[in-house]
Predicted model as a PDB file, atoms N, CA, C, CB and O in Angstrom, pLDDT in the B-factor column:
MODEL        1                                                                  
ATOM      1  N   MET A   1     -61.786   0.007   1.777  1.00 82.00           N  
ATOM      2  CA  MET A   1     -61.444   0.850   3.046  1.00 82.00           C  
ATOM      3  C   MET A   1     -60.799   0.375   3.754  1.00 82.00           C  
ATOM      4  CB  MET A   1     -62.298   1.250   3.796  1.00 82.00           C  
ATOM      5  O   MET A   1     -61.074  -0.724   4.237  1.00 82.00           O  
ATOM      6  N   LEU A   2     -59.695   1.064   4.059  1.00 88.00           N  
ATOM      7  CA  LEU A   2     -58.525   1.001   5.380  1.00 88.00           C  
ATOM      8  C   LEU A   2     -58.883   1.716   6.308  1.00 88.00           C  
ATOM      9  CB  LEU A   2     -57.083   1.488   5.154  1.00 88.00           C  
ATOM     10  O   LEU A   2     -59.642   2.671   6.144  1.00 88.00           O  
ATOM     11  N   ARG A   3     -58.234   1.255   7.804  1.00 91.00           N  
ATOM     12  CA  ARG A   3     -58.408   2.529   8.709  1.00 91.00           C  
ATOM     13  C   ARG A   3     -56.840   3.151   8.788  1.00 91.00           C  
ATOM     14  CB  ARG A   3     -59.085   2.081  10.409  1.00 91.00           C  
ATOM     15  O   ARG A   3     -56.663   4.198   9.410  1.00 91.00           O  
ATOM     16  N   HIS A   4     -55.817   2.531   8.195  1.00 90.00           N  
ATOM     17  CA  HIS A   4     -54.745   3.437   8.098  1.00 90.00           C  
ATOM     18  C   HIS A   4     -54.241   3.628   6.801  1.00 90.00           C  
ATOM     19  CB  HIS A   4     -53.735   3.068   8.891  1.00 90.00           C  
ATOM     20  O   HIS A   4     -53.042   3.434   6.604  1.00 90.00           O  
ATOM     21  N   PRO A   5     -55.132   4.051   5.706  1.00 92.00           N  
ATOM     22  CA  PRO A   5     -54.883   4.265   4.569  1.00 92.00           C  
ATOM     23  C   PRO A   5     -52.870   4.658   4.187  1.00 92.00           C  
ATOM     24  CB  PRO A   5     -56.043   5.453   4.323  1.00 92.00           C  
ATOM     25  O   PRO A   5     -52.124   4.087   3.391  1.00 92.00           O  
ATOM     26  N   ALA A   6     -52.628   5.628   4.985  1.00 92.00           N  
ATOM     27  CA  ALA A   6     -51.411   6.343   4.478  1.00 92.00           C  
ATOM     28  C   ALA A   6     -49.933   4.805   5.189  1.00 92.00           C  
ATOM     29  CB  ALA A   6     -51.362   8.520   5.512  1.00 92.00           C  
ATOM     30  O   ALA A   6     -48.955   4.321   4.620  1.00 92.00           O  
ATOM     31  N   TYR A   7     -50.454   4.596   6.402  1.00 91.00           N  
ATOM     32  CA  TYR A   7     -49.525   3.445   6.748  1.00 91.00           C  
ATOM     33  C   TYR A   7     -49.481   2.224   5.718  1.00 91.00           C  
ATOM     34  CB  TYR A   7     -49.958   2.884   8.133  1.00 91.00           C  
ATOM     35  O   TYR A   7     -48.461   1.561   5.527  1.00 91.00           O  
ATOM     36  N   PHE A   8     -50.576   2.023   5.141  1.00 89.00           N  
ATOM     37  CA  PHE A   8     -50.764   0.787   4.528  1.00 89.00           C  
ATOM     38  C   PHE A   8     -49.697   1.066   3.167  1.00 89.00           C  
ATOM     39  CB  PHE A   8     -52.527   0.464   4.178  1.00 89.00           C  
ATOM     40  O   PHE A   8     -48.784   0.299   2.862  1.00 89.00           O  
ATOM     41  N   GLY A   9     -50.018   2.258   2.488  1.00 91.00           N  
ATOM     42  CA  GLY A   9     -49.299   3.214   1.540  1.00 91.00           C  
ATOM     43  C   GLY A   9     -47.759   2.646   1.840  1.00 91.00           C  
ATOM     44  O   GLY A   9     -47.106   1.832   1.187  1.00 91.00           O  
ATOM     45  N   PHE A  10     -47.446   3.293   2.939  1.00 91.00           N  
ATOM     46  CA  PHE A  10     -45.916   3.519   3.163  1.00 91.00           C  
ATOM     47  C   PHE A  10     -45.205   2.018   3.413  1.00 91.00           C  
ATOM     48  CB  PHE A  10     -45.660   4.589   4.588  1.00 91.00           C  
ATOM     49  O   PHE A  10     -44.071   1.691   3.061  1.00 91.00           O  
ATOM     50  N   SER A  11     -46.157   1.232   4.093  1.00 89.00           N  
ATOM     51  CA  SER A  11     -45.674  -0.158   3.808  1.00 89.00           C  
ATOM     52  C   SER A  11     -45.268  -0.936   2.347  1.00 89.00           C  
ATOM     53  CB  SER A  11     -46.673  -0.871   4.325  1.00 89.00           C  
ATOM     54  O   SER A  11     -44.243  -1.574   2.106  1.00 89.00           O  
ATOM     55  N   CYS A  12     -46.407  -0.667   1.473  1.00 88.00           N  
ATOM     56  CA  CYS A  12     -46.434  -1.134   0.142  1.00 88.00           C  
ATOM     57  C   CYS A  12     -45.114  -0.602  -0.418  1.00 88.00           C  
ATOM     58  CB  CYS A  12     -47.729  -0.653  -0.661  1.00 88.00           C  
ATOM     59  O   CYS A  12     -44.220  -1.311  -0.881  1.00 88.00           O  
ATOM     60  N   PHE A  13     -45.096   0.952  -0.305  1.00 92.00           N  
ATOM     61  CA  PHE A  13     -44.011   1.512  -0.827  1.00 92.00           C  
ATOM     62  C   PHE A  13     -42.446   1.009  -0.745  1.00 92.00           C  
ATOM     63  CB  PHE A  13     -44.115   2.629  -0.338  1.00 92.00           C  
ATOM     64  O   PHE A  13     -41.607   0.769  -1.613  1.00 92.00           O  
ATOM     65  N   SER A  14     -42.435   0.954   0.809  1.00 89.00           N  
ATOM     66  CA  SER A  14     -41.028   0.349   1.647  1.00 89.00           C  
ATOM     67  C   SER A  14     -40.941  -0.849   0.854  1.00 89.00           C  
ATOM     68  CB  SER A  14     -41.140  -0.038   3.503  1.00 89.00           C  
ATOM     69  O   SER A  14     -40.239  -0.849  -0.157  1.00 89.00           O  
ATOM     70  N   ILE A  15     -41.672  -2.010   1.258  1.00 89.00           N  
ATOM     71  CA  ILE A  15     -41.264  -3.298   0.858  1.00 89.00           C  
ATOM     72  C   ILE A  15     -41.495  -3.161  -0.558  1.00 89.00           C  
ATOM     73  CB  ILE A  15     -42.002  -4.495   1.536  1.00 89.00           C  
ATOM     74  O   ILE A  15     -40.807  -4.119  -0.912  1.00 89.00           O  
ATOM     75  N   GLY A  16     -41.860  -2.778  -1.421  1.00 92.00           N  
ATOM     76  CA  GLY A  16     -42.056  -2.728  -3.185  1.00 92.00           C  
ATOM     77  C   GLY A  16     -40.583  -2.455  -3.264  1.00 92.00           C  
ATOM     78  O   GLY A  16     -39.985  -3.338  -3.879  1.00 92.00           O  
ATOM     79  N   THR A  17     -39.888  -1.554  -2.848  1.00 94.00           N  
ATOM     80  CA  THR A  17     -38.495  -0.634  -3.266  1.00 94.00           C  
ATOM     81  C   THR A  17     -37.578  -1.795  -2.727  1.00 94.00           C  
ATOM     82  CB  THR A  17     -38.204   1.178  -2.360  1.00 94.00           C  
ATOM     83  O   THR A  17     -36.548  -2.100  -3.328  1.00 94.00           O  
ATOM     84  N   GLN A  18     -37.923  -2.343  -1.743  1.00 93.00           N  
ATOM     85  CA  GLN A  18     -36.682  -3.812  -1.595  1.00 93.00           C  
ATOM     86  C   GLN A  18     -37.095  -4.751  -2.566  1.00 93.00           C  
ATOM     87  CB  GLN A  18     -36.666  -4.806   0.047  1.00 93.00           C  
ATOM     88  O   GLN A  18     -36.173  -5.157  -3.273  1.00 93.00           O  
ATOM     89  N   LEU A  19     -38.135  -5.180  -2.788  1.00 94.00           N  
ATOM     90  CA  LEU A  19     -38.534  -6.272  -3.605  1.00 94.00           C  
ATOM     91  C   LEU A  19     -37.946  -5.896  -5.267  1.00 94.00           C  
ATOM     92  CB  LEU A  19     -40.316  -6.427  -3.458  1.00 94.00           C  
ATOM     93  O   LEU A  19     -37.268  -6.605  -6.011  1.00 94.00           O  
ATOM     94  N   LEU A  20     -38.291  -5.029  -5.407  1.00 96.00           N  
ATOM     95  CA  LEU A  20     -37.474  -4.126  -6.924  1.00 96.00           C  
ATOM     96  C   LEU A  20     -36.099  -4.177  -6.890  1.00 96.00           C  
ATOM     97  CB  LEU A  20     -37.727  -2.354  -7.057  1.00 96.00           C  
ATOM     98  O   LEU A  20     -35.633  -4.573  -7.958  1.00 96.00           O  
ATOM     99  N   LEU A  21     -35.155  -3.877  -5.913  1.00 95.00           N  
ATOM    100  CA  LEU A  21     -34.173  -3.813  -5.827  1.00 95.00           C  
ATOM    101  C   LEU A  21     -33.533  -5.125  -5.577  1.00 95.00           C  
ATOM    102  CB  LEU A  21     -34.035  -2.956  -5.138  1.00 95.00           C  
ATOM    103  O   LEU A  21     -32.319  -5.249  -5.734  1.00 95.00           O  
ATOM    104  N   ALA A  22     -34.369  -6.229  -5.152  1.00 95.00           N  
ATOM    105  CA  ALA A  22     -33.939  -7.403  -5.236  1.00 95.00           C  
ATOM    106  C   ALA A  22     -33.006  -7.532  -3.794  1.00 95.00           C  
ATOM    107  CB  ALA A  22     -33.207  -7.593  -6.669  1.00 95.00           C  
ATOM    108  O   ALA A  22     -32.070  -8.329  -3.743  1.00 95.00           O  
ATOM    109  N   ASN A  23     -33.287  -6.857  -2.900  1.00 92.00           N  
ATOM    110  CA  ASN A  23     -32.542  -6.614  -1.521  1.00 92.00           C  
ATOM    111  C   ASN A  23     -32.871  -7.550  -0.624  1.00 92.00           C  
ATOM    112  CB  ASN A  23     -32.819  -5.317  -0.862  1.00 92.00           C  
ATOM    113  O   ASN A  23     -33.463  -6.866   0.211  1.00 92.00           O  
ATOM    114  N   PRO A  24     -32.899  -9.201  -0.032  1.00 93.00           N  
ATOM    115  CA  PRO A  24     -33.566  -9.641   0.434  1.00 93.00           C  
ATOM    116  C   PRO A  24     -33.130  -9.047   2.087  1.00 93.00           C  
ATOM    117  CB  PRO A  24     -33.596 -10.975  -0.077  1.00 93.00           C  
ATOM    118  O   PRO A  24     -33.981  -8.365   2.658  1.00 93.00           O  
ATOM    119  N   ILE A  25     -32.458  -9.189   2.451  1.00 95.00           N  
ATOM    120  CA  ILE A  25     -32.072  -8.349   3.788  1.00 95.00           C  
ATOM    121  C   ILE A  25     -32.729  -7.442   4.318  1.00 95.00           C  
ATOM    122  CB  ILE A  25     -31.051  -7.732   3.735  1.00 95.00           C  
ATOM    123  O   ILE A  25     -33.410  -7.519   5.341  1.00 95.00           O  
ATOM    124  N   CYS A  26     -32.488  -6.237   3.411  1.00 92.00           N  
ATOM    125  CA  CYS A  26     -33.218  -4.998   4.241  1.00 92.00           C  
ATOM    126  C   CYS A  26     -34.969  -5.299   3.931  1.00 92.00           C  
ATOM    127  CB  CYS A  26     -32.606  -3.153   3.489  1.00 92.00           C  
ATOM    128  O   CYS A  26     -35.850  -4.732   4.577  1.00 92.00           O  
ATOM    129  N   LEU A  27     -35.224  -6.239   2.882  1.00 92.00           N  
ATOM    130  CA  LEU A  27     -36.419  -6.277   2.819  1.00 92.00           C  
ATOM    131  C   LEU A  27     -37.328  -6.922   4.672  1.00 92.00           C  
ATOM    132  CB  LEU A  27     -36.541  -7.274   1.353  1.00 92.00           C  
ATOM    133  O   LEU A  27     -38.315  -6.542   5.301  1.00 92.00           O  
ATOM    134  N   VAL A  28     -36.390  -7.894   4.859  1.00 93.00           N  
ATOM    135  CA  VAL A  28     -36.491  -8.825   5.958  1.00 93.00           C  
ATOM    136  C   VAL A  28     -36.527  -7.417   7.400  1.00 93.00           C  
ATOM    137  CB  VAL A  28     -34.845 -10.176   5.905  1.00 93.00           C  
ATOM    138  O   VAL A  28     -37.285  -7.242   8.354  1.00 93.00           O  
ATOM    139  N   GLY A  29     -35.417  -6.738   6.935  1.00 93.00           N  
ATOM    140  CA  GLY A  29     -35.472  -5.899   8.075  1.00 93.00           C  
ATOM    141  C   GLY A  29     -36.303  -4.581   8.234  1.00 93.00           C  
ATOM    142  O   GLY A  29     -36.399  -3.946   9.284  1.00 93.00           O  
ATOM    143  N   TYR A  30     -37.086  -4.158   6.642  1.00 89.00           N  
ATOM    144  CA  TYR A  30     -37.924  -3.335   6.688  1.00 89.00           C  
ATOM    145  C   TYR A  30     -39.389  -3.928   7.273  1.00 89.00           C  
ATOM    146  CB  TYR A  30     -37.905  -2.793   5.407  1.00 89.00           C  
ATOM    147  O   TYR A  30     -40.145  -3.238   7.957  1.00 89.00           O  
ATOM    148  N   VAL A  31     -39.647  -5.251   6.908  1.00 89.00           N  
ATOM    149  CA  VAL A  31     -40.740  -5.853   7.549  1.00 89.00           C  
ATOM    150  C   VAL A  31     -40.966  -6.154   9.140  1.00 89.00           C  
ATOM    151  CB  VAL A  31     -40.793  -6.961   6.940  1.00 89.00           C  
ATOM    152  O   VAL A  31     -42.087  -6.233   9.642  1.00 89.00           O  
ATOM    153  N   PHE A  32     -39.824  -6.300   9.812  1.00 91.00           N  
ATOM    154  CA  PHE A  32     -39.744  -6.191  11.210  1.00 91.00           C  
ATOM    155  C   PHE A  32     -39.661  -4.887  11.869  1.00 91.00           C  
ATOM    156  CB  PHE A  32     -38.723  -6.871  11.591  1.00 91.00           C  
ATOM    157  O   PHE A  32     -40.233  -4.714  12.945  1.00 91.00           O  
ATOM    158  N   ALA A  33     -38.940  -3.890  11.260  1.00 91.00           N  
ATOM    159  CA  ALA A  33     -38.914  -2.536  11.749  1.00 91.00           C  
ATOM    160  C   ALA A  33     -40.677  -1.934  11.368  1.00 91.00           C  
ATOM    161  CB  ALA A  33     -37.474  -1.597  10.833  1.00 91.00           C  
ATOM    162  O   ALA A  33     -41.303  -1.360  12.259  1.00 91.00           O  
ATOM    163  N   MET A  34     -41.124  -2.095  10.377  1.00 90.00           N  
ATOM    164  CA  MET A  34     -42.539  -1.711  10.026  1.00 90.00           C  
ATOM    165  C   MET A  34     -43.428  -2.389  10.950  1.00 90.00           C  
ATOM    166  CB  MET A  34     -42.930  -2.069   8.570  1.00 90.00           C  
ATOM    167  O   MET A  34     -44.254  -1.655  11.492  1.00 90.00           O  
ATOM    168  N   ARG A  35     -43.449  -3.518  11.230  1.00 90.00           N  
ATOM    169  CA  ARG A  35     -44.237  -4.163  11.869  1.00 90.00           C  
ATOM    170  C   ARG A  35     -44.287  -3.809  13.401  1.00 90.00           C  
ATOM    171  CB  ARG A  35     -43.951  -5.407  11.586  1.00 90.00           C  
ATOM    172  O   ARG A  35     -45.269  -4.031  14.109  1.00 90.00           O  
ATOM    173  N   ALA A  36     -43.116  -3.234  13.829  1.00 92.00           N  
ATOM    174  CA  ALA A  36     -42.931  -2.984  15.689  1.00 92.00           C  
ATOM    175  C   ALA A  36     -43.272  -1.504  15.412  1.00 92.00           C  
ATOM    176  CB  ALA A  36     -40.995  -3.303  16.686  1.00 92.00           C  
ATOM    177  O   ALA A  36     -43.807  -0.971  16.384  1.00 92.00           O  
ATOM    178  N   PHE A  37     -43.095  -0.663  14.289  1.00 92.00           N  
ATOM    179  CA  PHE A  37     -43.456   0.730  14.677  1.00 92.00           C  
ATOM    180  C   PHE A  37     -44.601   0.801  14.471  1.00 92.00           C  
ATOM    181  CB  PHE A  37     -42.858   1.784  14.093  1.00 92.00           C  
ATOM    182  O   PHE A  37     -45.223   1.545  15.230  1.00 92.00           O  
ATOM    183  N   PHE A  38     -45.172   0.273  13.673  1.00 92.00           N  
ATOM    184  CA  PHE A  38     -47.040   0.371  13.050  1.00 92.00           C  
ATOM    185  C   PHE A  38     -47.751  -0.296  14.309  1.00 92.00           C  
ATOM    186  CB  PHE A  38     -47.547  -0.841  11.249  1.00 92.00           C  
ATOM    187  O   PHE A  38     -48.533   0.348  15.009  1.00 92.00           O  
ATOM    188  N   LYS A  39     -47.457  -1.516  14.530  1.00 91.00           N  
ATOM    189  CA  LYS A  39     -47.991  -2.036  15.623  1.00 91.00           C  
ATOM    190  C   LYS A  39     -48.528  -1.245  17.010  1.00 91.00           C  
ATOM    191  CB  LYS A  39     -47.081  -2.851  15.904  1.00 91.00           C  
ATOM    192  O   LYS A  39     -49.650  -1.347  17.506  1.00 91.00           O  
ATOM    193  N   GLU A  40     -47.338  -0.380  17.521  1.00 93.00           N  
ATOM    194  CA  GLU A  40     -47.390   0.232  18.765  1.00 93.00           C  
ATOM    195  C   GLU A  40     -48.027   1.549  18.025  1.00 93.00           C  
ATOM    196  CB  GLU A  40     -45.857   0.351  19.686  1.00 93.00           C  
ATOM    197  O   GLU A  40     -48.984   2.049  18.616  1.00 93.00           O  
ATOM    198  N   ARG A  41     -47.696   2.045  17.050  1.00 93.00           N  
ATOM    199  CA  ARG A  41     -48.156   3.596  16.560  1.00 93.00           C  
ATOM    200  C   ARG A  41     -49.413   3.345  16.328  1.00 93.00           C  
ATOM    201  CB  ARG A  41     -47.456   4.316  15.203  1.00 93.00           C  
ATOM    202  O   ARG A  41     -50.041   4.344  16.680  1.00 93.00           O  
ATOM    203  N   ILE A  42     -50.284   2.355  15.829  1.00 92.00           N  
ATOM    204  CA  ILE A  42     -51.539   2.324  15.409  1.00 92.00           C  
ATOM    205  C   ILE A  42     -52.285   2.082  17.032  1.00 92.00           C  
ATOM    206  CB  ILE A  42     -51.761   1.069  14.130  1.00 92.00           C  
ATOM    207  O   ILE A  42     -53.305   2.741  17.231  1.00 92.00           O  
ATOM    208  N   ARG A  43     -51.873   1.308  17.989  1.00 92.00           N  
ATOM    209  CA  ARG A  43     -52.625   1.097  19.249  1.00 92.00           C  
ATOM    210  C   ARG A  43     -52.434   2.271  19.760  1.00 92.00           C  
ATOM    211  CB  ARG A  43     -52.232  -0.023  20.179  1.00 92.00           C  
ATOM    212  O   ARG A  43     -53.313   2.585  20.562  1.00 92.00           O  
ATOM    213  N   VAL A  44     -51.537   3.112  19.585  1.00 95.00           N  
ATOM    214  CA  VAL A  44     -51.903   4.627  20.573  1.00 95.00           C  
ATOM    215  C   VAL A  44     -52.348   5.129  19.872  1.00 95.00           C  
ATOM    216  CB  VAL A  44     -50.962   5.621  21.227  1.00 95.00           C  
ATOM    217  O   VAL A  44     -53.395   5.614  20.300  1.00 95.00           O  
ATOM    218  N   GLU A  45     -52.164   5.348  18.888  1.00 94.00           N  
ATOM    219  CA  GLU A  45     -53.625   6.314  17.655  1.00 94.00           C  
ATOM    220  C   GLU A  45     -54.993   5.986  18.021  1.00 94.00           C  
ATOM    221  CB  GLU A  45     -53.685   5.744  15.706  1.00 94.00           C  
ATOM    222  O   GLU A  45     -55.922   6.750  18.286  1.00 94.00           O  
ATOM    223  N   GLU A  46     -54.947   4.506  17.985  1.00 94.00           N  
ATOM    224  CA  GLU A  46     -56.524   4.250  18.205  1.00 94.00           C  
ATOM    225  C   GLU A  46     -57.012   4.458  19.501  1.00 94.00           C  
ATOM    226  CB  GLU A  46     -56.935   2.864  17.892  1.00 94.00           C  
ATOM    227  O   GLU A  46     -58.191   4.704  19.752  1.00 94.00           O  
ATOM    228  N   GLU A  47     -56.159   4.365  20.285  1.00 96.00           N  
ATOM    229  CA  GLU A  47     -56.604   4.654  22.031  1.00 96.00           C  
ATOM    230  C   GLU A  47     -57.121   6.007  22.073  1.00 96.00           C  
ATOM    231  CB  GLU A  47     -55.207   4.603  23.264  1.00 96.00           C  
ATOM    232  O   GLU A  47     -58.264   6.335  22.395  1.00 96.00           O  
ATOM    233  N   ALA A  48     -56.108   6.806  21.694  1.00 97.00           N  
ATOM    234  CA  ALA A  48     -56.585   8.508  21.668  1.00 97.00           C  
ATOM    235  C   ALA A  48     -57.798   8.601  20.660  1.00 97.00           C  
ATOM    236  CB  ALA A  48     -55.203   9.686  21.020  1.00 97.00           C  
ATOM    237  O   ALA A  48     -58.741   9.279  21.068  1.00 97.00           O  
ATOM    238  N   LEU A  49     -57.896   8.172  19.720  1.00 96.00           N  
ATOM    239  CA  LEU A  49     -59.327   8.138  18.810  1.00 96.00           C  
ATOM    240  C   LEU A  49     -60.265   7.778  19.478  1.00 96.00           C  
ATOM    241  CB  LEU A  49     -59.430   7.259  17.651  1.00 96.00           C  
ATOM    242  O   LEU A  49     -61.247   8.520  19.441  1.00 96.00           O  
ATOM    243  N   MET A  50     -60.347   6.524  20.343  1.00 96.00           N  
ATOM    244  CA  MET A  50     -61.605   6.197  20.761  1.00 96.00           C  
ATOM    245  C   MET A  50     -62.120   7.110  21.983  1.00 96.00           C  
ATOM    246  CB  MET A  50     -61.586   4.748  21.104  1.00 96.00           C  
ATOM    247  O   MET A  50     -63.305   7.400  22.142  1.00 96.00           O  
ATOM    248  N   ARG A  51     -60.704   7.667  23.120  1.00 97.00           N  
ATOM    249  CA  ARG A  51     -61.377   8.616  23.833  1.00 97.00           C  
ATOM    250  C   ARG A  51     -61.792   9.993  23.353  1.00 97.00           C  
ATOM    251  CB  ARG A  51     -60.698   8.772  24.809  1.00 97.00           C  
ATOM    252  O   ARG A  51     -62.557  10.663  24.047  1.00 97.00           O  
ATOM    253  N   MET A  52     -61.278  10.493  22.086  1.00 97.00           N  
ATOM    254  CA  MET A  52     -62.042  11.456  21.396  1.00 97.00           C  
ATOM    255  C   MET A  52     -63.169  11.467  20.812  1.00 97.00           C  
ATOM    256  CB  MET A  52     -61.542  11.805  20.692  1.00 97.00           C  
ATOM    257  O   MET A  52     -63.974  12.398  20.816  1.00 97.00           O  
ATOM    258  N   TYR A  53     -63.290  10.293  20.212  1.00 96.00           N  
ATOM    259  CA  TYR A  53     -64.715  10.166  19.350  1.00 96.00           C  
ATOM    260  C   TYR A  53     -65.011   9.038  19.557  1.00 96.00           C  
ATOM    261  CB  TYR A  53     -64.783  10.384  17.834  1.00 96.00           C  
ATOM    262  O   TYR A  53     -64.323   8.102  19.150  1.00 96.00           O  
ATOM    263  N   PRO A  54     -66.331   8.862  20.380  1.00 94.00           N  
ATOM    264  CA  PRO A  54     -66.842   7.497  20.907  1.00 94.00           C  
ATOM    265  C   PRO A  54     -67.551   6.615  19.878  1.00 94.00           C  
ATOM    266  CB  PRO A  54     -67.838   7.721  22.065  1.00 94.00           C  
ATOM    267  O   PRO A  54     -68.000   5.512  20.190  1.00 94.00           O  
ATOM    268  N   GLU A  55     -67.638   7.100  18.698  1.00 96.00           N  
ATOM    269  CA  GLU A  55     -68.476   6.193  17.513  1.00 96.00           C  
ATOM    270  C   GLU A  55     -67.339   5.881  16.644  1.00 96.00           C  
ATOM    271  CB  GLU A  55     -69.812   7.057  16.557  1.00 96.00           C  
ATOM    272  O   GLU A  55     -67.516   5.529  15.477  1.00 96.00           O  
ATOM    273  N   TYR A  56     -65.791   6.038  17.346  1.00 95.00           N  
ATOM    274  CA  TYR A  56     -64.660   5.496  16.719  1.00 95.00           C  
ATOM    275  C   TYR A  56     -64.424   4.208  16.692  1.00 95.00           C  
ATOM    276  CB  TYR A  56     -63.682   5.953  17.153  1.00 95.00           C  
ATOM    277  O   TYR A  56     -63.659   3.700  15.873  1.00 95.00           O  
ATOM    278  N   LYS A  57     -65.284   3.323  17.901  1.00 94.00           N  
ATOM    279  CA  LYS A  57     -65.162   2.007  18.085  1.00 94.00           C  
ATOM    280  C   LYS A  57     -66.113   1.166  17.142  1.00 94.00           C  
ATOM    281  CB  LYS A  57     -65.392   1.750  19.488  1.00 94.00           C  
ATOM    282  O   LYS A  57     -65.832   0.084  16.626  1.00 94.00           O  
ATOM    283  N   ASP A  58     -67.274   1.861  17.019  1.00 95.00           N  
ATOM    284  CA  ASP A  58     -68.108   1.212  15.560  1.00 95.00           C  
ATOM    285  C   ASP A  58     -67.339   1.191  14.257  1.00 95.00           C  
ATOM    286  CB  ASP A  58     -69.472   2.141  15.135  1.00 95.00           C  
ATOM    287  O   ASP A  58     -67.362   0.304  13.404  1.00 95.00           O  
ATOM    288  N   TYR A  59     -66.616   2.385  14.251  1.00 95.00           N  
ATOM    289  CA  TYR A  59     -65.980   2.350  12.882  1.00 95.00           C  
ATOM    290  C   TYR A  59     -64.649   1.256  13.074  1.00 95.00           C  
ATOM    291  CB  TYR A  59     -65.461   4.053  12.379  1.00 95.00           C  
ATOM    292  O   TYR A  59     -64.173   0.831  12.021  1.00 95.00           O  
ATOM    293  N   ARG A  60     -64.067   0.812  14.288  1.00 93.00           N  
ATOM    294  CA  ARG A  60     -63.318  -0.147  14.136  1.00 93.00           C  
ATOM    295  C   ARG A  60     -63.665  -1.742  14.076  1.00 93.00           C  
ATOM    296  CB  ARG A  60     -62.598   0.114  14.974  1.00 93.00           C  
ATOM    297  O   ARG A  60     -62.947  -2.732  13.930  1.00 93.00           O  
ATOM    298  N   LYS A  61     -64.980  -1.581  14.238  1.00 92.00           N  
ATOM    299  CA  LYS A  61     -65.621  -2.898  14.012  1.00 92.00           C  
ATOM    300  C   LYS A  61     -65.926  -3.121  12.401  1.00 92.00           C  
ATOM    301  CB  LYS A  61     -67.028  -2.964  14.906  1.00 92.00           C  
ATOM    302  O   LYS A  61     -66.007  -4.242  11.899  1.00 92.00           O  
ATOM    303  N   ARG A  62     -66.075  -1.958  11.710  1.00 94.00           N  
ATOM    304  CA  ARG A  62     -66.227  -2.485  10.467  1.00 94.00           C  
ATOM    305  C   ARG A  62     -65.670  -1.929   9.282  1.00 94.00           C  
ATOM    306  CB  ARG A  62     -67.381  -2.576  10.279  1.00 94.00           C  
ATOM    307  O   ARG A  62     -66.302  -1.861   8.228  1.00 94.00           O  
ATOM    308  N   VAL A  63     -64.130  -1.402   9.476  1.00 93.00           N  
ATOM    309  CA  VAL A  63     -63.503  -0.948   8.622  1.00 93.00           C  
ATOM    310  C   VAL A  63     -61.842  -1.949   9.225  1.00 93.00           C  
ATOM    311  CB  VAL A  63     -63.707   0.898   8.616  1.00 93.00           C  
ATOM    312  O   VAL A  63     -61.414  -1.810  10.371  1.00 93.00           O  
ATOM    313  N   PRO A  64     -61.195  -2.831   8.230  1.00 91.00           N  
ATOM    314  CA  PRO A  64     -60.130  -3.501   8.777  1.00 91.00           C  
ATOM    315  C   PRO A  64     -58.770  -2.489   8.750  1.00 91.00           C  
ATOM    316  CB  PRO A  64     -59.948  -4.878   7.942  1.00 91.00           C  
ATOM    317  O   PRO A  64     -58.697  -1.350   8.290  1.00 91.00           O  
ATOM    318  N   VAL A  65     -57.836  -3.211   9.332  1.00 87.00           N  
ATOM    319  CA  VAL A  65     -56.400  -2.556   9.326  1.00 87.00           C  
ATOM    320  C   VAL A  65     -55.963  -2.702   7.940  1.00 87.00           C  
ATOM    321  CB  VAL A  65     -55.292  -3.263  10.360  1.00 87.00           C  
ATOM    322  O   VAL A  65     -55.559  -1.785   7.225  1.00 87.00           O  
ATOM    323  N   CYS A  66     -56.104  -4.213   7.549  1.00 85.00           N  
ATOM    324  CA  CYS A  66     -55.279  -4.383   6.403  1.00 85.00           C  
ATOM    325  C   CYS A  66     -53.382  -4.630   6.387  1.00 85.00           C  
ATOM    326  CB  CYS A  66     -55.674  -3.089   5.692  1.00 85.00           C  
ATOM    327  O   CYS A  66     -52.525  -4.815   5.522  1.00 85.00           O  
ATOM    328  N   MET A  67     -53.411  -4.535   7.432  1.00 80.00           N  
ATOM    329  CA  MET A  67     -52.023  -4.904   7.490  1.00 80.00           C  
ATOM    330  C   MET A  67     -51.091  -5.996   8.281  1.00 80.00           C  
ATOM    331  CB  MET A  67     -51.606  -3.915   7.777  1.00 80.00           C  
ATOM    332  O   MET A  67     -50.893  -5.790   9.479  1.00 80.00           O  
ATOM    333  N   PRO A  68     -50.539  -7.091   7.693  1.00 70.00           N  
ATOM    334  CA  PRO A  68     -50.075  -8.335   8.140  1.00 70.00           C  
ATOM    335  C   PRO A  68     -49.789  -8.137   9.641  1.00 70.00           C  
ATOM    336  CB  PRO A  68     -48.827  -8.818   7.322  1.00 70.00           C  
ATOM    337  O   PRO A  68     -48.900  -7.309   9.838  1.00 70.00           O  
ATOM    338  N   PHE A  69     -50.251  -8.617  10.604  1.00 65.00           N  
ATOM    339  CA  PHE A  69     -49.819  -8.959  12.073  1.00 65.00           C  
ATOM    340  C   PHE A  69     -50.330  -7.480  12.642  1.00 65.00           C  
ATOM    341  CB  PHE A  69     -47.918  -9.371  12.328  1.00 65.00           C  
ATOM    342  O   PHE A  69     -49.686  -7.067  13.607  1.00 65.00           O  
ATOM    343  N   ILE A  70     -51.095  -6.880  12.302  1.00 73.00           N  
ATOM    344  CA  ILE A  70     -51.410  -5.930  13.200  1.00 73.00           C  
ATOM    345  C   ILE A  70     -53.061  -5.658  13.256  1.00 73.00           C  
ATOM    346  CB  ILE A  70     -50.583  -4.684  12.817  1.00 73.00           C  
ATOM    347  O   ILE A  70     -53.846  -5.742  12.311  1.00 73.00           O  
ATOM    348  N   GLY A  71     -53.267  -5.408  14.240  1.00 61.00           N  
ATOM    349  CA  GLY A  71     -54.998  -5.136  14.737  1.00 61.00           C  
ATOM    350  C   GLY A  71     -55.498  -6.644  14.223  1.00 61.00           C  
ATOM    351  O   GLY A  71     -56.676  -6.978  14.346  1.00 61.00           O  
TER     352      GLY A  71                                                      
ENDMDL                                                                          
END                                                                             
């Protein structure tokens, strides 16, 4: 179980395409760009979810983000 499966899937897809194409420069760029984008996006979304759904705090404790350097 993941807290953000669509973000995780997109990250795997993006990194996977660069690995498949053997494109190390874009691979590094993708990793840094996605980390910056998703770290902020997840923070904003989770703050909103905690305001809207008080039980989301318990869900956060049980379910990991499973994205490197995030959460």
